[in-house]
N, C-alpha and C positions, 0 to 999 in steps of 0.2 A: 558601626556608629550607633545602631539601635539593638546591639546585642550585648549581653552580659558576659560573653566569652572573653577571657583575659588574653592579651597578646603581648608577647615579651617585648621589652623595649628594643628598638632597632639597634642592630650591631652587637647586642650583648652575647647571644649564643654563638656568634661566629669568631670572636676573638681568641687567639691562642695566647696563653699566659707564658711569658718567657721563663725558661728554667732558671732556677737559682744557681748562681755560679759556685763552682767547688771552692771550698775553704782551704787556704794554703796550709800544709802540714809542715811545721818547723820542728827542729830538734837541736838540742845543745851539742851534739856530736857531728852536726852536719858541717863538714869542712872540706868536703870533696868538691871538686870543680863541677862535677856533673850533678845535676838536680836529682833529689831523692825520689822514690816512687810515690806517686799520689793515689790515695784510695778513691774508689768511685763515689760520687756525690750521693747523698741520701735521696730517696724517691720523694718528689715533691708531693704536697697535698693537692687533691683533685679539685680544679675550679669548674670549668664548663667543658673543656675538652682536655684529654690527657696529653701533656707536652711530650714530644718525641725525646728519645734518650739523648743525653747531652755527653759528649766525650770528655775525658779527664783533661783538665786545664793544667797546664805547667804551672808550677808554684811560683815561678818568677814573674807572673803577670803583675801589671801594676795594681796598686790598691785602689785607685779610682774606678777601674773596670769592675771590681768586685762590689763597690758600693752601688754601682748602677744596677747590677743583677739583683740586689736586695730591694732596691727601689721598685722594680717591676713587680716582685713578689708581694710587697706591701700594698701596691695599687689595686691588685685583684681583691685583696681582703676588703679594702675601702669600697670597691665596687659591689661587692656582695652585701655589704651593710647598707648601701644606698638602695639596692633593690628591695630588701627587706622593709626598709622605711617606706618605700613607695607603696608596697602592698598594704602595710598598716595604715597608710593615709587613705587609700582607696576604701578600706573597710570603714574607717571613720566617717568619710563623706557619705557612704550609703546609710549607715545606722545612727550617726550623730544627730541629736536633737529630736529623735522620735520618741514619743511616750506611749505607753500602753494605757488604753482607757477601756473600762468595762461599762457598757450601757445596759441597764436592766429596765425593760419596758414591761410593767406589771409582773407576769411570771415568766417572762421570756428574757433572755440575756444574749448580748453579742459583744464581741471584742474588736477594737480597732487600734491602730497605730497612727499617731498624728503628731504634727508639729504645731497645731493651732494652740493658741494661748487661752481662749475663753470657751466656756460651755457652749454657747451659741455657735461659734465658728467650728467646734468639733462636731456638733450635730449636723450642720450644714454640709460639712465635708463628707460625713458618713451617709448623707441622703436621707436623714430622718426627719420628717416634718412634724409639727406639733400644733396644738390649738392653745388659745389664750388660757382656756380653763384647765388645761393639763397641768398636773403638779409636778414641777421639775426642780430636783435638788442635786447639786447647788443651783442657784438662780442662773438664768441665761448670761447675764452680764458678769458673773463671777468668773474668776480664773480657774483653770482645771484643778481639781482637788489633788492633794498629794497622794491620797490612797488610790486615785485613778478611777473611782467609782462615780457614775452618774445614774440617778434613778429618775424614772418617769412613771407617774401614775395617771393613766388616761382618764379623761373626763367622759361620763356617760351621755350620749346624746338623748334627749327626751322631748316629748310633745305632751304638754298638759292642757287638758280640755276641762273647763269648769266655769259655770255661771255664764255660758254663752261666749266665753273667750277661749282663744286657742294660742298657747304660748310655746315657742321652740327655744330650748335651752340646752346647755351642757353643764354638768354638774359633778361635783365630787361627793355629793351625799350618798349615804349607804342604805337609807330606808325611804319608803314612800312618804312618811310623815315628815321627814326633813326636806324633802323636795317641795311638798305643799307649803311648809313654812317659808322656804325660800321665796316662794312666789305669793306669799301673803294669802293663803287659802286656809280657812279655818273650817274643820269638819264639825258638823252638828251630829247629835245622836240619830242613828239609823240612816245616815248618809251612806252611800255605797261608793266604794273605790274599785276600779277596774284597772288592771294591768295587762296590756295587750289584749284587751277583750275579755278578760277572765276576772271574776269577782275575787277580791283579795282583801287582806287586812291592811290598815293604814300603817301598822308597825312592821310590815313585811319588808325584808331586805330586798334591795335591787339586785338583779342578776348582774354578774360581772359583764363588762363590755368586752366582747371577744373580738379584738383587732389584731391583725398580724404584726409581728415585730418589724419595726422600721416603718410602719404605716399607721401611725396613731391617728391621722386625719381621715383615714378611709373607713367607711362603714362596711360592716359584714353584710351577710345576706339580709334582705329586706331592709337595707340601709343601716342596720344595727341599732335602730332607733327604738327606744321604749316609749310606749304610748300609756299615758296615765289619764284617766278620765274620772270625774266626780259627778255622781247623779244625787241631787238633793232629794231628801224625804220630806213628804208633805203631811200635816197632821189631819187626821179624820176622827170624828167623834162617833162612837158606836153605842147604840141603845139597843141592847140585847135582852128583851123581856124585862125591861126596867133596869138592867145592869148596865151603867154607863162606864165606858173606858175610851181612852185616847190611843189611836194607832197612828204611828208614823210609817209611811210607805213610799217606795219608789216605783210602784206598779202604775200602770196606765188606767186601769178601770177598777171600779169599786169591787167587782167580783174577783178579780186577781189579787186585789189588796187583801180581801178577807181570806182568801185561800192561802196566800203567802203567810198570813199571821196565824194560820191554823184554825181560823173560825169557819167551819164548814157551813154551807147553806144549801139546803135540799129542796126538792120539789115539795110543795105543801107549806113551806115556810113563806110568810109574807115579808118581802123586802121592799123598802122604800128609801131612796129611788131604785130604779132598776139596776141589776148587777153590771149592765153594760154601760152605765153612765161613767164619763171620764172623771178621773180624780181631780178635784180642785182644793185649794187652800180652805181649811176649816169647814170641809163638807160634813154633814150629818147623816148617818144611816140608822134606820129604824128596822129592827128584826123582830117578827112575831113567830113563835115556834108552834109546830104541830106535834102529833104522836111521835115519840122517840123510836128510832131505828137507825141502824148503821150498816153500811156496805164498804168493804175494803176491796178496792179495784183499781188497777192501773197505777199503783203506787200511791194511792190516796184514800183516806176514809171519808165516805159520804154520810153524814149524820142527818137524818130526815125524820119526818113524820109521815105516817101513811095509814090509810084505811084498807089496805089490800089484805086479802085472806091467805095468800101463799107467797113464798119466796120468789116464785116466778113472776107474780104480779108486781111485787116490790121492785124487782129488777126492771121490769117493763116501765113502771112508773118513773124510775130514774134514768131510763134510756140505756140501761146496761144490757147488752146482748151477748149470749154466749155463742161463739162461732167456732167451727172447726173442732179442735180438740180441747177448747176451753172447758173448765168445770167449776162448779160452786159448792161451797159447804157453809151451811146445811144444803141439801139437795133442792133443786127447784120446785119439787112437789111437796116439801115440808110446809106445815102451816106457820104463820106468823105468830110469834110471842113477844111480850114486852122486852124492849131493849135487845132485840135480836141483832146479832152481828154476822153479816153474810160475807164471807171471803171468796172472791172471785179470782181464779188463776188464769191468766192469759197464756196460751200456748201457741207458738208460732215457730215455723222453719223457714230458714233463709238459705238460698243457694246464691253464691257470689262467684262470679268468674273474674279472675284476675288475669290481665294480659301484660306480659313482659316483653319489652322490645329486646331483641337480640342484635348487638352491634355487628357491623360488618368489618372485616379487616382490609386494610390497603397493602397491596403487594406491588413492589417495583420489580420489574423483570427486564433483563437486557435483551436487546433485539440487535444482532450483528447487521441486519439489513438497514437499519436506520442510522443516519449520520449523527455524529456527537451533538449533544444539546437539543435533539428532536425528541419530542414526547408524544405518545399516542395513548389515549385512553382505550385500552382494549375491551374493558368490561366496566360498566358503571355499577358501584356498590349500592346494595339495597338492604335495609334493615329487615330482620326476620321478626317473628312473633311467637311466643310460647304462652299457652293458656293453662289456667289452673281453676278447677271447680271445687268450691268449698261448701259444706253443708253445716249449718249451725242450728241449735235448738235452744229456744228461750222460754222461760216461764217467768211472767210478770216482768219482762225486760231483763232478767238475769240470765246470763249465758249458762247453760247446763252442759252442753257438749258441742264440740266442733271437730271437724276432721276433713281431710282432703278426700274428695270423691275420686277425681282422676285428673291427670294433666296430659297435654299433648302439644307437639309442635305445629302450630297453625301454618307457619310459613318459615322455612329456613333461610338464614342471611346469605347474601351473595356478595362475594369478594369485589373489592374495587381494584382492578387491575390496571397498572400503568406500565407501558413499555417504553424504555429509553434507549436511545442510540449509542452504539460503541464503535461505529464505523468511522475511520479516520480518512479523510479525503484531502488531498493537497491541492491547493488553488494558488493562482499566480496573483500577485499584488504588485502594482506599479507605484514605485515610491516617487516623491516629489522631484527627485533628480533624474527621473526617467529610467532608473534601473528597475529591474523586475526580480522580485524575490517570491519565494513559495511559503505559504503559511498553512498550518494544519488545523487551526481553530480561531475563531473569532468570538470575544467575550466582551460583553457591555459591562463596563466598570466605571465607578465614580472616581474621578481623578482629582487629586489635591497635590500640593507642592510641598517640598521641605528642603532644608540645607543642614549643614553640619551645626550651624549656630541655633537651629530651632529644635535640636534633638534633645535638649535637656542637660547636655554636659558642658562644663566649662572648657575654655580653650587650652588650659593647662592640664586637663585630664588626659591620662595616658591613651584612652581610646577615643579621644575626640576626632571626628571625621572618619572613623572606621566603621564599616558595615557589618552586617551578620556573617558575610562570607570573607571579612577581612579586607574588603576592597576600599579603596579611597572614595568617600562620598562626593558627589558632584553630578553634573549633567551626564546622562547615559546610564546611571545606576538608579533603579526604582525599587520601592519597598512593596511587597505583596503579601497575601495570605498564602502560605505554602499549600494549604488545602485547596486553593483555586489554581494558582500558578506555581509550578515547582521552582524552587531556587536554582539559579543557574540558567534558566530558560532565556532564549533571545526573544525579543518581541519588538514590535513596532506600535508606536502610539501616534496617531495623526495629530499634528500641531506641535509635536515634541520631537519625534524622531525615533531611531533605533535605540534599544537599551537592553540591559541585562537585569534580570531579577536577582539582585544581590543583596537585599536588605529586607528587614521585617520591621514591624512597629506595633506598639500596644494598641493603637486605634485602627490599624489596618487589618480589619476583620471582614471576611466575606468578600463581596464584590466591591473592593476598594483597591486603589493603587495610589501610592505616594510618589511623585516625580522628583528626582533629585536635581539640585541646582547648586551652583557655587554660592558661597556666603554673600558675595558682592553683586550677584546677578539673579536672585531668586525671583520668580514670577508668581503671579496670582492665579491659581487654578482652583476651580470648583465646578466641575461639570461632568456629565456623562459622556464617555467616549467609546468607540469601538477599538478594543486592543487586539492585535493580531499576534498569535503565537507562531514564530517563524520556524520552518523545517530546520533540522530534521525533527520528526515527532518522536517522543519517548516511547518505550514499550507500553503495551496495553496495560500491564500491571502497574505502571506508574501514572496512568491517567485516571483522574477522578471524573467518571462520566456524569455523575449527578452533583452539581455545584450548589453551593449555598444560595438561598433565595433572599438574602438581605445584604445591604439595604435594598429598598424597592425604588425604582425610578418612577417618579410621578409624571404621567403623561400630561402634556399641556393641551 
């Protein structure tokens, strides 16, 4: 009933086709009282079984009997035509009405076969969810396109933070500028835009939203959401020795604002207010310069004025210290000259130890001393550790050289070993009628019910009511997963009775069993039961010692 194997119509392969009667041989010279010799009839065409040889028939048989033999021969030909039409009908019922649809989700593509009429119903049947902002062509309400192509462009999930507000959206925009325009956010000069915490340009393109095919509503790692934030620039008026300029900045203090703008302030310069003063709207900074000198150190140039006599004193004035293998050009002992530029190179070495976890392996080993379905953890798995030591040399923060110093296994991984039982033990089971039978295995299965009428085949279908093993569906025939219970096994189900595993089903997977009932007496079943596999037990090579672990029974 739940199998796709074809079963020949009852009675077809067992009928013998009557042989064609021999044709009377007549002759113009036939005047003798004895009948003339009759030749052997021609060999009949093969139908289903070869008919036995037919002795020659006397030529004086009545004409009516000859016509009856021709009738039986034509009946076989008609029967063969009917069987061919039945097979063509079965193929039409299976394939008729199904259309091929190609669904393209961004750069990924999948193909389905469906009988649905609209785009929405086809996506629902394929298990493909969507969001309101996703771009679907043709529209959801439209009929399936003739070319069978459906395209989905996923909307990108974003979080926009600007002017104290946080907005969560999904968008089809391709640039940050378009996202800001959609949310009525206007950028001013020197405003800064950050994408996922990194400074970027407003006209930068949005990264593609990386979702899996068939899961447009699911976010990827870190929720797949793009975070866009806008930091507003504030105007500052700078009076630098009488030169007035306006600076827009997003920095927090005046000192960092000047540094960001490339306006270096050194010890000896007079700055009002102090460099640590927070930036406010329309703030004014007054700078009075001293003697000119410059120091290039730590990726910046310090322009200052100084009364020092040597390079060493200048560096001390600015708080620049040479440590370890650091060096300066000119040398620290050289005298100060006007507009001197001192270049300080920072040299440092870094040693980094990286630890890599080594995964353990899980091993399942049979144990003949344990009964079936018994498991024992013989050894708990533990991860190992592998260490690597790297040395890097930097000058002014720039990597000059790096290399692996050494590596070693800090701790080897330990395998996770599980022993499972293979021992078959026969036990007695008392049935409700008082009889005692033996069983060799008890399995906890989720039991449901079915009948021929619920199998998805019409009553006029040739296989209606036929099971996978060719049995008649009904009480006493159950559907199982052959990986759990072998087909043909005898078993006992409490509340149902004895049965034969004679059928399979598309939804009968893992620890499930479908109990057969007549069409007019089907019962409602959906509960976990202990199923007993009755003796005799099959050979050990036919027993699956490790069963599937799904579905999982929820303990109350």
